[in-house]
N, CA, C and O atoms as CSV, one atom per row, in Angstrom:
chain,resi,resn,atom,element,x,y,z
A,1,UNK,N,N,11.175,-89.565,175.910
A,1,UNK,CA,C,10.257,-89.310,176.764
A,1,UNK,C,C,9.115,-88.654,176.034
A,1,UNK,O,O,9.281,-87.856,175.111
A,2,UNK,N,N,7.874,-89.060,176.530
A,2,UNK,CA,C,6.668,-88.433,175.907
A,2,UNK,C,C,6.529,-86.822,176.098
A,2,UNK,O,O,6.902,-86.297,177.147
A,3,UNK,N,N,6.052,-86.175,175.185
A,3,UNK,CA,C,5.973,-84.916,175.256
A,3,UNK,C,C,4.854,-84.445,176.139
A,3,UNK,O,O,3.782,-85.044,176.049
A,4,UNK,N,N,4.958,-83.544,176.898
A,4,UNK,CA,C,4.035,-83.061,177.962
A,4,UNK,C,C,2.825,-82.408,177.180
A,4,UNK,O,O,2.943,-81.678,176.196
A,5,UNK,N,N,1.607,-82.805,177.803
A,5,UNK,CA,C,0.328,-82.368,177.143
A,5,UNK,C,C,0.087,-80.960,177.542
A,5,UNK,O,O,0.091,-80.652,178.734
A,6,UNK,N,N,-0.133,-80.044,176.551
A,6,UNK,CA,C,-0.808,-78.751,176.830
A,6,UNK,C,C,-2.221,-78.779,177.072
A,6,UNK,O,O,-2.891,-79.370,176.225
A,7,UNK,N,N,-2.851,-78.235,178.103
A,7,UNK,CA,C,-4.190,-78.177,178.486
A,7,UNK,C,C,-4.713,-76.814,178.108
A,7,UNK,O,O,-3.943,-75.904,177.800
A,8,UNK,N,N,-6.086,-76.670,178.133
A,8,UNK,CA,C,-6.651,-75.387,178.096
A,8,UNK,C,C,-8.032,-75.370,178.491
A,8,UNK,O,O,-8.521,-76.326,179.093
A,9,UNK,N,N,-8.760,-74.241,178.159
A,9,UNK,CA,C,-10.192,-74.106,178.707
A,9,UNK,C,C,-10.956,-75.411,178.372
A,9,UNK,O,O,-11.606,-75.906,179.293
A,10,UNK,N,N,-10.958,-76.032,177.161
A,10,UNK,CA,C,-11.669,-77.078,176.738
A,10,UNK,C,C,-11.529,-78.289,177.547
A,10,UNK,O,O,-12.508,-78.976,177.840
A,11,UNK,N,N,-10.283,-78.580,177.933
A,11,UNK,CA,C,-9.989,-79.899,178.464
A,11,UNK,C,C,-9.316,-79.908,179.943
A,11,UNK,O,O,-8.812,-80.906,180.458
A,12,UNK,N,N,-9.389,-78.730,180.485
A,12,UNK,CA,C,-8.691,-78.506,181.805
A,12,UNK,C,C,-9.454,-79.326,182.894
A,12,UNK,O,O,-8.863,-80.112,183.634
A,13,UNK,N,N,-10.810,-79.099,182.950
A,13,UNK,CA,C,-11.528,-79.831,183.900
A,13,UNK,C,C,-11.420,-81.348,183.891
A,13,UNK,O,O,-11.466,-81.970,184.952
A,14,UNK,N,N,-11.264,-82.015,182.608
A,14,UNK,CA,C,-11.108,-83.476,182.339
A,14,UNK,C,C,-9.828,-83.827,182.760
A,14,UNK,O,O,-9.678,-84.669,183.646
A,15,UNK,N,N,-8.767,-83.199,182.148
A,15,UNK,CA,C,-7.321,-83.484,182.391
A,15,UNK,C,C,-6.884,-83.222,183.756
A,15,UNK,O,O,-6.083,-84.031,184.225
A,16,UNK,N,N,-7.273,-82.207,184.513
A,16,UNK,CA,C,-6.700,-81.772,185.725
A,16,UNK,C,C,-7.612,-81.974,186.984
A,16,UNK,O,O,-7.227,-82.631,187.952
A,17,UNK,N,N,-8.939,-81.324,186.913
A,17,UNK,CA,C,-10.024,-81.422,187.972
A,17,UNK,C,C,-10.459,-82.617,188.214
A,17,UNK,O,O,-10.662,-82.959,189.379
A,18,UNK,N,N,-10.693,-83.513,187.110
A,18,UNK,CA,C,-11.208,-84.702,187.240
A,18,UNK,C,C,-10.322,-85.897,187.379
A,18,UNK,O,O,-10.766,-87.033,187.548
A,19,UNK,N,N,-8.986,-85.584,187.299
A,19,UNK,CA,C,-8.025,-86.573,187.303
A,19,UNK,C,C,-7.951,-87.409,188.695
A,19,UNK,O,O,-8.000,-86.808,189.768
A,20,UNK,N,N,-7.838,-88.729,188.633
A,20,UNK,CA,C,-7.709,-89.483,189.837
A,20,UNK,C,C,-6.335,-89.315,190.571
A,20,UNK,O,O,-6.204,-89.369,191.793
A,21,UNK,N,N,-5.426,-89.123,189.758
A,21,UNK,CA,C,-3.951,-88.916,190.317
A,21,UNK,C,C,-3.694,-87.442,190.340
A,21,UNK,O,O,-4.255,-86.652,189.581
A,22,UNK,N,N,-2.748,-87.090,191.321
A,22,UNK,CA,C,-2.298,-85.675,191.429
A,22,UNK,C,C,-1.972,-85.169,190.014
A,22,UNK,O,O,-1.699,-85.995,189.142
A,23,UNK,N,N,-1.986,-83.872,189.747
A,23,UNK,CA,C,-1.620,-83.209,188.453
A,23,UNK,C,C,-0.828,-82.010,188.761
A,23,UNK,O,O,-1.320,-81.100,189.427
A,24,UNK,N,N,0.422,-81.961,188.291
A,24,UNK,CA,C,1.198,-80.824,188.389
A,24,UNK,C,C,0.913,-79.915,187.093
A,24,UNK,O,O,1.036,-80.344,185.945
A,25,UNK,N,N,0.530,-78.647,187.409
A,25,UNK,CA,C,0.256,-77.884,186.069
A,25,UNK,C,C,1.373,-76.661,186.042
A,25,UNK,O,O,1.583,-75.890,186.977
A,26,UNK,N,N,1.967,-76.659,184.902
A,26,UNK,CA,C,3.009,-75.725,184.701
A,26,UNK,C,C,2.343,-74.471,183.992
A,26,UNK,O,O,2.159,-74.518,182.775
A,27,UNK,N,N,2.029,-73.505,184.622
A,27,UNK,CA,C,1.371,-72.283,184.086
A,27,UNK,C,C,2.592,-71.444,183.344
A,27,UNK,O,O,3.493,-70.958,184.027
A,28,UNK,N,N,2.571,-71.330,182.162
A,28,UNK,CA,C,3.742,-70.746,181.334
A,28,UNK,C,C,3.348,-69.813,180.404
A,28,UNK,O,O,2.162,-69.490,180.341
A,29,UNK,N,N,4.220,-69.308,179.630
A,29,UNK,CA,C,3.982,-68.442,178.522
A,29,UNK,C,C,5.118,-68.419,177.450
A,29,UNK,O,O,6.286,-68.485,177.831
A,30,UNK,N,N,4.846,-68.339,176.256
A,30,UNK,CA,C,5.836,-68.405,175.166
A,30,UNK,C,C,6.924,-67.415,175.136
A,30,UNK,O,O,8.005,-67.660,174.600
A,31,UNK,N,N,6.628,-66.227,175.745
A,31,UNK,CA,C,7.627,-65.096,175.769
A,31,UNK,C,C,8.464,-65.123,177.126
A,31,UNK,O,O,9.366,-64.305,177.308
A,32,UNK,N,N,8.127,-66.110,178.091
A,32,UNK,CA,C,8.640,-66.081,179.333
A,32,UNK,C,C,9.972,-66.862,179.381
A,32,UNK,O,O,10.032,-68.077,179.192
A,33,UNK,N,N,11.182,-65.968,179.684
A,33,UNK,CA,C,12.414,-66.505,179.854
A,33,UNK,C,C,12.463,-67.495,181.002
A,33,UNK,O,O,12.838,-68.647,180.781
A,34,UNK,N,N,12.119,-67.122,182.165
A,34,UNK,CA,C,12.223,-68.152,183.304
A,34,UNK,C,C,11.509,-69.405,183.092
A,34,UNK,O,O,11.890,-70.489,183.535
A,35,UNK,N,N,10.359,-69.196,182.328
A,35,UNK,CA,C,9.503,-70.529,181.977
A,35,UNK,C,C,10.374,-71.365,181.103
A,35,UNK,O,O,10.329,-72.585,181.263
A,36,UNK,N,N,11.196,-70.833,180.158
A,36,UNK,CA,C,12.255,-71.670,179.201
A,36,UNK,C,C,13.213,-72.346,180.141
A,36,UNK,O,O,13.583,-73.500,179.924
A,37,UNK,N,N,13.664,-71.586,181.283
A,37,UNK,CA,C,14.672,-72.254,182.027
A,37,UNK,C,C,14.091,-73.536,182.954
A,37,UNK,O,O,14.722,-74.522,183.335
A,38,UNK,N,N,12.730,-73.206,183.182
A,38,UNK,CA,C,12.077,-74.348,184.036
A,38,UNK,C,C,11.692,-75.561,183.129
A,38,UNK,O,O,11.540,-76.676,183.627
A,39,UNK,N,N,11.536,-75.331,181.801
A,39,UNK,CA,C,11.051,-76.423,180.993
A,39,UNK,C,C,11.914,-77.843,181.288
A,39,UNK,O,O,11.349,-78.899,181.573
A,40,UNK,N,N,13.182,-77.712,181.187
A,40,UNK,CA,C,14.006,-78.967,181.359
A,40,UNK,C,C,13.713,-79.656,182.837
A,40,UNK,O,O,13.753,-80.877,182.991
A,41,UNK,N,N,13.449,-78.837,183.776
A,41,UNK,CA,C,13.228,-79.296,185.216
A,41,UNK,C,C,11.872,-80.029,185.125
A,41,UNK,O,O,11.767,-81.155,185.611
A,42,UNK,N,N,10.753,-79.376,184.471
A,42,UNK,CA,C,9.570,-79.986,184.334
A,42,UNK,C,C,9.477,-81.223,183.540
A,42,UNK,O,O,8.744,-82.149,183.887
A,43,UNK,N,N,10.281,-81.260,182.377
A,43,UNK,CA,C,10.209,-82.598,181.810
A,43,UNK,C,C,10.983,-83.638,182.415
A,43,UNK,O,O,10.658,-84.806,182.203
A,44,UNK,N,N,12.036,-83.345,183.192
A,44,UNK,CA,C,12.575,-84.476,184.091
A,44,UNK,C,C,11.698,-84.864,184.968
A,44,UNK,O,O,11.536,-86.070,185.158
A,45,UNK,N,N,10.997,-83.953,185.638
A,45,UNK,CA,C,10.158,-84.473,186.651
A,45,UNK,C,C,8.897,-85.194,186.283
A,45,UNK,O,O,8.292,-85.929,187.064
A,46,UNK,N,N,8.528,-84.939,185.029
A,46,UNK,CA,C,7.378,-85.751,184.324
A,46,UNK,C,C,7.745,-87.158,184.261
A,46,UNK,O,O,7.011,-88.080,184.619
A,47,UNK,N,N,9.126,-87.294,183.705
A,47,UNK,CA,C,9.490,-88.733,183.700
A,47,UNK,C,C,9.662,-89.389,185.025
A,47,UNK,O,O,9.053,-90.434,185.256
A,48,UNK,N,N,10.509,-88.812,185.981
A,48,UNK,CA,C,10.748,-89.230,187.314
A,48,UNK,C,C,9.441,-89.396,188.085
A,48,UNK,O,O,9.438,-90.299,188.921
A,49,UNK,N,N,8.439,-88.742,187.953
A,49,UNK,CA,C,7.122,-88.823,188.789
A,49,UNK,C,C,6.142,-89.343,187.956
A,49,UNK,O,O,4.972,-89.180,188.301
A,50,UNK,N,N,6.417,-90.007,186.807
A,50,UNK,CA,C,5.397,-90.594,186.061
A,50,UNK,C,C,4.499,-91.622,186.718
A,50,UNK,O,O,3.362,-91.699,186.252
A,51,UNK,N,N,4.796,-92.374,187.659
A,51,UNK,CA,C,3.970,-93.245,188.518
A,51,UNK,C,C,3.064,-92.612,189.525
A,51,UNK,O,O,2.080,-93.180,189.997
A,52,UNK,N,N,3.450,-91.417,189.823
A,52,UNK,CA,C,2.624,-90.749,190.971
A,52,UNK,C,C,2.028,-89.351,190.659
A,52,UNK,O,O,1.232,-88.838,191.446
A,53,UNK,N,N,2.387,-88.769,189.581
A,53,UNK,CA,C,1.758,-87.507,189.121
A,53,UNK,C,C,1.822,-87.322,187.709
A,53,UNK,O,O,2.790,-87.628,187.013
A,54,UNK,N,N,0.485,-86.680,187.206
A,54,UNK,CA,C,0.552,-86.236,185.893
A,54,UNK,C,C,0.964,-84.839,185.716
A,54,UNK,O,O,0.551,-83.958,186.470
A,55,UNK,N,N,1.866,-84.583,184.620
A,55,UNK,CA,C,2.302,-83.258,184.429
A,55,UNK,C,C,1.826,-82.615,183.073
A,55,UNK,O,O,2.115,-83.075,181.969
A,56,UNK,N,N,1.110,-81.567,183.280
A,56,UNK,CA,C,0.707,-80.718,182.135
A,56,UNK,C,C,1.091,-79.254,182.215
A,56,UNK,O,O,1.422,-78.651,183.236
A,57,UNK,N,N,0.984,-78.712,180.831
A,57,UNK,CA,C,1.431,-77.323,180.783
A,57,UNK,C,C,0.129,-76.653,180.426
A,57,UNK,O,O,-0.787,-77.303,179.921
A,58,UNK,N,N,0.025,-75.307,180.692
A,58,UNK,CA,C,-0.997,-74.427,180.347
A,58,UNK,C,C,-0.416,-73.086,179.989
A,58,UNK,O,O,0.345,-72.462,180.729
A,59,UNK,N,N,-0.835,-72.673,178.774
A,59,UNK,CA,C,-0.304,-71.248,178.322
A,59,UNK,C,C,-1.287,-70.156,178.797
A,59,UNK,O,O,-2.455,-70.086,178.413
A,60,UNK,N,N,-0.673,-69.271,179.713
A,60,UNK,CA,C,-1.633,-68.319,180.250
A,60,UNK,C,C,-2.140,-67.163,179.269
A,60,UNK,O,O,-3.109,-66.455,179.543
A,61,UNK,N,N,-1.476,-67.057,178.238
A,61,UNK,CA,C,-1.824,-66.221,177.212
A,61,UNK,C,C,-3.147,-66.612,176.414
A,61,UNK,O,O,-4.028,-65.816,176.090
A,62,UNK,N,N,-3.128,-67.996,176.152
A,62,UNK,CA,C,-4.093,-68.713,175.521
A,62,UNK,C,C,-5.316,-69.020,176.500
A,62,UNK,O,O,-6.418,-69.298,176.026
A,63,UNK,N,N,-5.122,-68.970,177.724
A,63,UNK,CA,C,-6.227,-69.350,178.675
A,63,UNK,C,C,-6.184,-68.361,179.846
A,63,UNK,O,O,-5.913,-68.769,180.975
A,64,UNK,N,N,-6.444,-67.075,179.604
A,64,UNK,CA,C,-6.582,-66.053,180.594
A,64,UNK,C,C,-7.496,-66.271,181.684
A,64,UNK,O,O,-7.286,-65.888,182.835
A,65,UNK,N,N,-8.601,-66.947,181.261
A,65,UNK,CA,C,-9.611,-67.172,182.418
A,65,UNK,C,C,-9.206,-68.238,183.275
A,65,UNK,O,O,-9.646,-68.236,184.425
A,66,UNK,N,N,-8.422,-69.170,182.897
A,66,UNK,CA,C,-7.934,-70.027,183.883
A,66,UNK,C,C,-6.910,-69.698,184.796
A,66,UNK,O,O,-6.831,-70.134,185.944
A,67,UNK,N,N,-6.051,-68.836,184.194
A,67,UNK,CA,C,-5.003,-68.065,184.862
A,67,UNK,C,C,-5.693,-67.331,186.087
A,67,UNK,O,O,-5.325,-67.438,187.257
A,68,UNK,N,N,-6.650,-66.642,185.671
A,68,UNK,CA,C,-7.377,-65.599,186.691
A,68,UNK,C,C,-8.234,-66.590,187.686
A,68,UNK,O,O,-8.337,-66.252,188.865
A,69,UNK,N,N,-8.764,-67.637,187.295
A,69,UNK,CA,C,-9.460,-68.553,188.278
A,69,UNK,C,C,-8.592,-69.007,189.281
A,69,UNK,O,O,-9.074,-69.243,190.389
A,70,UNK,N,N,-7.353,-69.175,189.076
A,70,UNK,CA,C,-6.499,-69.848,189.990
A,70,UNK,C,C,-5.424,-68.856,190.540
A,70,UNK,O,O,-4.441,-69.267,191.156
A,71,UNK,N,N,-5.644,-67.574,190.299
A,71,UNK,CA,C,-4.923,-66.377,190.812
A,71,UNK,C,C,-3.352,-66.557,190.530
A,71,UNK,O,O,-2.473,-66.424,191.381
A,72,UNK,N,N,-3.145,-66.913,189.055
A,72,UNK,CA,C,-1.745,-67.038,188.590
A,72,UNK,C,C,-1.446,-65.511,188.023
A,72,UNK,O,O,-1.873,-65.034,186.972
A,73,UNK,N,N,-0.668,-64.928,188.926
A,73,UNK,CA,C,-0.288,-63.525,188.701
A,73,UNK,C,C,1.087,-63.434,188.039
A,73,UNK,O,O,1.414,-62.368,187.517
A,74,UNK,N,N,1.955,-64.539,188.026
A,74,UNK,CA,C,3.279,-64.502,187.475
A,74,UNK,C,C,3.670,-65.887,186.906
A,74,UNK,O,O,3.208,-66.898,187.434
A,75,UNK,N,N,4.375,-65.952,186.011
A,75,UNK,CA,C,4.743,-67.161,185.352
A,75,UNK,C,C,6.268,-67.216,185.191
A,75,UNK,O,O,6.841,-66.191,184.821
A,76,UNK,N,N,7.003,-68.383,185.451
A,76,UNK,CA,C,6.192,-69.687,185.679
A,76,UNK,C,C,5.608,-69.890,187.123
A,76,UNK,O,O,6.150,-69.552,188.176
A,77,UNK,N,N,4.449,-70.480,186.969
A,77,UNK,CA,C,3.813,-70.993,188.329
A,77,UNK,C,C,3.587,-72.445,188.125
A,77,UNK,O,O,3.012,-72.864,187.120
A,78,UNK,N,N,4.059,-73.262,189.119
A,78,UNK,CA,C,3.771,-74.633,189.187
A,78,UNK,C,C,2.648,-74.900,190.201
A,78,UNK,O,O,2.788,-74.485,191.351
A,79,UNK,N,N,1.643,-75.507,189.873
A,79,UNK,CA,C,0.543,-75.755,190.787
A,79,UNK,C,C,0.075,-77.137,190.783
A,79,UNK,O,O,-0.403,-77.654,189.774
A,80,UNK,N,N,0.225,-77.826,192.053
A,80,UNK,CA,C,-0.187,-79.282,192.115
A,80,UNK,C,C,-1.767,-79.328,192.605
A,80,UNK,O,O,-2.166,-78.745,193.612
A,81,UNK,N,N,-2.494,-80.019,191.836
A,81,UNK,CA,C,-3.799,-80.187,192.143
A,81,UNK,C,C,-4.044,-81.829,192.647
A,81,UNK,O,O,-3.629,-82.773,191.975
A,82,UNK,N,N,-4.666,-81.966,193.729
A,82,UNK,CA,C,-5.027,-83.152,194.160
A,82,UNK,C,C,-6.631,-83.185,194.545
A,82,UNK,O,O,-7.187,-82.361,195.271
A,83,UNK,N,N,-7.200,-84.216,193.958
A,83,UNK,CA,C,-8.857,-84.321,194.000
A,83,UNK,C,C,-9.442,-83.024,193.489
A,83,UNK,O,O,-10.304,-82.451,194.155
A,84,UNK,N,N,-9.057,-82.581,192.452
A,84,UNK,CA,C,-9.551,-81.337,191.940
A,84,UNK,C,C,-9.288,-80.041,192.449
A,84,UNK,O,O,-9.782,-79.044,191.921
A,85,UNK,N,N,-8.500,-79.981,193.497
A,85,UNK,CA,C,-8.295,-78.752,194.213
A,85,UNK,C,C,-6.763,-78.255,194.273
A,85,UNK,O,O,-5.933,-79.162,194.327
A,86,UNK,N,N,-6.348,-77.115,194.272
A,86,UNK,CA,C,-4.899,-76.701,194.339
A,86,UNK,C,C,-4.521,-77.234,195.707
A,86,UNK,O,O,-5.257,-77.092,196.684
A,87,UNK,N,N,-3.349,-77.853,195.745
A,87,UNK,CA,C,-2.741,-78.351,196.875
A,87,UNK,C,C,-1.455,-77.644,197.342
A,87,UNK,O,O,-1.121,-77.566,198.524
A,88,UNK,N,N,-0.809,-77.170,196.371
A,88,UNK,CA,C,0.510,-76.495,196.502
A,88,UNK,C,C,0.935,-75.667,195.365
A,88,UNK,O,O,0.695,-76.042,194.217
A,89,UNK,N,N,1.544,-74.579,195.603
A,89,UNK,CA,C,2.045,-73.675,194.240
A,89,UNK,C,C,3.355,-73.091,194.689
A,89,UNK,O,O,3.657,-72.799,195.847
A,90,UNK,N,N,4.130,-72.956,193.548
A,90,UNK,CA,C,5.491,-72.241,193.619
A,90,UNK,C,C,5.359,-71.227,192.411
A,90,UNK,O,O,4.737,-71.593,191.413
A,91,UNK,N,N,5.863,-70.101,192.462
A,91,UNK,CA,C,5.994,-69.215,191.415
A,91,UNK,C,C,7.389,-68.807,191.158
A,91,UNK,O,O,8.116,-68.626,192.135
A,92,UNK,N,N,7.869,-68.634,189.927
A,92,UNK,CA,C,9.150,-68.417,189.587
A,92,UNK,C,C,10.045,-69.534,189.313
A,92,UNK,O,O,9.754,-70.678,189.660
A,93,UNK,N,N,11.221,-69.216,188.648
A,93,UNK,CA,C,12.024,-70.308,188.473
A,93,UNK,C,C,12.807,-70.871,189.635
A,93,UNK,O,O,13.326,-70.069,190.411
A,94,UNK,N,N,12.947,-72.193,189.840
A,94,UNK,CA,C,13.670,-72.557,191.122
A,94,UNK,C,C,14.476,-73.778,190.471
A,94,UNK,O,O,14.070,-74.335,189.451
A,95,UNK,N,N,15.576,-74.128,191.096
A,95,UNK,CA,C,16.496,-75.330,190.615
A,95,UNK,C,C,15.465,-76.638,190.893
A,95,UNK,O,O,14.459,-76.523,191.593
A,96,UNK,N,N,15.784,-77.642,190.372
A,96,UNK,CA,C,15.141,-78.905,190.423
A,96,UNK,C,C,15.052,-79.306,191.796
A,96,UNK,O,O,13.997,-79.739,192.259
A,97,UNK,N,N,16.180,-79.178,192.526
A,97,UNK,CA,C,16.147,-79.834,193.920
A,97,UNK,C,C,15.173,-78.949,194.771
A,97,UNK,O,O,14.574,-79.454,195.721
A,98,UNK,N,N,15.024,-77.737,194.461
A,98,UNK,CA,C,14.018,-76.846,195.307
A,98,UNK,C,C,12.584,-77.361,194.953
A,98,UNK,O,O,11.710,-77.564,195.795
A,99,UNK,N,N,12.448,-77.547,193.611
A,99,UNK,CA,C,10.993,-77.864,193.190
A,99,UNK,C,C,10.621,-79.295,193.807
A,99,UNK,O,O,9.497,-79.508,194.263
A,100,UNK,N,N,11.626,-80.256,193.792
A,100,UNK,CA,C,11.349,-81.488,194.451
A,100,UNK,C,C,11.070,-81.371,195.914
A,100,UNK,O,O,10.123,-81.995,196.395
A,101,UNK,N,N,11.803,-80.640,196.624
A,101,UNK,CA,C,11.638,-80.339,198.179
A,101,UNK,C,C,10.199,-79.772,198.270
A,101,UNK,O,O,9.454,-80.271,199.113
A,102,UNK,N,N,9.769,-78.830,197.522
A,102,UNK,CA,C,8.492,-78.214,197.590
A,102,UNK,C,C,7.317,-79.113,197.543
A,102,UNK,O,O,6.395,-79.083,198.359
A,103,UNK,N,N,7.430,-80.052,196.359
A,103,UNK,CA,C,6.268,-80.684,195.974
A,103,UNK,C,C,6.176,-82.119,196.493
A,103,UNK,O,O,5.085,-82.662,196.663
A,104,UNK,N,N,7.397,-82.750,196.752
A,104,UNK,CA,C,7.170,-84.456,196.992
A,104,UNK,C,C,6.407,-84.560,198.212
A,104,UNK,O,O,5.662,-85.535,198.315
A,105,UNK,N,N,6.472,-83.589,199.309
A,105,UNK,CA,C,5.764,-83.944,200.479
A,105,UNK,C,C,4.292,-84.014,200.314
A,105,UNK,O,O,3.594,-84.692,201.067
A,106,UNK,N,N,3.767,-83.237,199.221
A,106,UNK,CA,C,2.332,-83.356,198.743
A,106,UNK,C,C,1.936,-84.417,197.772
A,106,UNK,O,O,0.785,-84.541,197.355
A,107,UNK,N,N,2.950,-85.186,197.426
A,107,UNK,CA,C,2.640,-86.335,196.498
A,107,UNK,C,C,2.269,-87.716,197.342
A,107,UNK,O,O,1.809,-88.690,196.745
A,108,UNK,N,N,2.470,-87.729,198.572
A,108,UNK,CA,C,2.247,-88.985,199.222
A,108,UNK,C,C,0.842,-88.894,200.067
A,108,UNK,O,O,0.445,-89.865,200.711
């Protein structure tokens, strides 16, 4: 499976906001234990949803301005962007089934 792209201040607009397909952004941090628990779930979904959604990661410590812009107050936060706008968000570790139930209705 291809490695998930990390985005930041320099390419967020192009990779996320200007994307024609929905983008799931994993707001994460290196020190965050729940983020590490969520990593395998995000990687699996990246493969399973490859045809309908792009998955990227954003380190909140490296990009505090973007985290503030989207009111990311805790990590991990998964946020789905559609047509350049946040469509759905979920904060904290959740099992894969819960992530799917939360986001799949917004992918159609």
